[in-house]
C-alpha positions in Angstrom: -17.0 37.4 -19.2 -14.2 34.9 -18.0 -10.9 33.7 -19.9 -8.8 30.9 -19.0 -5.6 31.8 -18.3 -2.8 29.6 -20.4 0.5 28.7 -18.5 2.9 29.4 -18.0 1.0 32.6 -16.3 -1.0 30.0 -14.1 2.2 28.7 -12.3 2.8 32.6 -11.6 -0.9 33.1 -10.4 -0.6 29.9 -8.5 2.7 31.1 -6.5 1.2 34.5 -5.8 -2.5 32.9 -4.9 -0.4 30.6 -2.7 0.8 34.2 -0.8 -2.1 36.6 -0.4 -5.3 34.8 -1.5 -8.5 36.6 -0.5 -10.0 33.9 0.1 -8.7 30.4 -0.1 -10.6 26.5 0.0 -10.0 22.9 -0.1 -12.1 19.5 -0.4 -12.1 17.7 2.0 -9.8 15.0 0.9 -7.0 17.7 0.0 -7.2 16.6 -3.9 -8.2 20.6 -5.0 -7.3 24.1 -3.9 -8.5 27.3 -5.3 -8.2 30.9 -4.2 -9.8 33.7 -5.3 -7.5 37.0 -6.0 -8.9 40.4 -6.6 -7.8 43.3 -8.7 -6.5 41.8 -11.9 -4.3 45.5 -12.0 -2.7 44.2 -8.8 -2.4 40.6 -9.8 -0.3 41.6 -13.0 1.6 44.1 -11.1 3.1 41.4 -8.9 3.1 38.7 -11.9 6.0 41.7 -13.4 7.6 42.1 -9.9 7.8 38.3 -9.8 9.6 38.3 -13.6 12.9 38.9 -13.8 13.0 42.9 -14.7 15.4 42.3 -18.1 13.2 38.3 -18.6 11.5 39.9 -21.9 11.7 36.0 -22.6 9.1 35.0 -19.9 7.3 38.6 -20.3 6.8 37.2 -24.4 6.1 33.1 -23.2 3.0 34.7 -21.9 -0.2 35.6 -24.2 -1.2 39.3 -24.3 -4.6 37.8 -24.6 -4.2 36.6 -21.0 -2.3 39.7 -20.1 -5.4 41.6 -21.4 -7.6 39.6 -19.9 -5.7 40.1 -16.2 -4.7 43.4 -16.1 -9.1 43.8 -16.9 -10.2 41.3 -14.2 -12.4 41.6 -11.2 -10.6 38.5 -9.8 -9.5 35.3 -10.6 -9.9 31.9 -9.3 -7.1 29.7 -9.1 -7.2 25.5 -8.5 -4.7 23.0 -7.9 -6.0 19.4 -8.4 -3.1 17.1 -7.0 -4.8 14.6 -8.4 -4.6 15.7 -11.7 -1.3 17.6 -11.4 -3.2 20.6 -13.1 -3.3 23.9 -12.2 -6.1 26.4 -13.9 -6.6 29.6 -13.3 -9.4 32.4 -14.9 -10.1 35.1 -15.1 -13.7 37.4 -14.7 -14.0 40.9 -15.5 -18.0 40.5 -14.1 -17.9 41.8 -10.5 -21.1 39.2 -10.3 -19.5 36.4 -12.2 -16.5 35.6 -10.3 -18.1 35.9 -6.8 -21.1 33.7 -8.7 -18.5 31.3 -9.0 -16.4 31.5 -6.3 -19.6 30.4 -4.0 -19.9 27.5 -6.6 -16.7 26.5 -6.2 -16.8 26.4 -2.5 -20.0 25.3 -2.0 -18.5 22.1 -4.2 -15.4 21.4 -2.8 -16.7 22.5 0.9 -19.4 20.1 0.5 -20.5 17.6 3.3 -19.9 13.9 2.4 -23.3 11.7 1.6 -24.8 10.9 5.2 -24.4 6.5 4.3 -28.0 5.0 5.2 -27.7 2.6 8.1 -30.1 -0.7 6.6 -32.2 -1.3 9.9 -31.3 -5.2 11.1 -34.2 -5.6 13.2 -34.9 -8.3 15.4 -34.0 -11.5 13.2 -30.6 -13.5 14.5 -29.6 -14.6 11.3 -26.3 -13.5 10.2 -22.1 -14.4 11.0 -22.8 -14.8 14.4 -26.3 -17.1 14.5 -26.4 -20.9 14.0 -24.6 -24.3 15.5 -21.3 -23.3 17.5 -18.2 -25.8 16.8 -16.9 -27.9 19.9 -14.5 -26.1 21.7 -10.9 -28.1 22.0 -10.2 -27.0 25.9 -13.1 -29.9 27.2 
């Protein structure tokens, strides 16, 4: 089972992922970056370290269900989409589900550019370079 994490926790998770992701990938246009963070309890501890100890407002602003999902997560997948200007994070309690989603994310982002088939031109002489030539002015 997975849970989409809401803001403001997504921004904190993104900052942690940039620093020390367990794995990361990026698409060929560098528009989407994704990272895998393992061990939700450790990630939750690191988030609390980033927050000011007396910043109760920031801690209260984070949804209680997001905290629970984070602490119980095998791992998290964090994505940044530069075109959409968004950061998303999903927590996965199940190891197999998390790793399967991570492999699917990597395959999607790292997929090669589809090959373009060349049109066969054959032996024809027709085209922009064939036909009568205009008179030259250097005669």
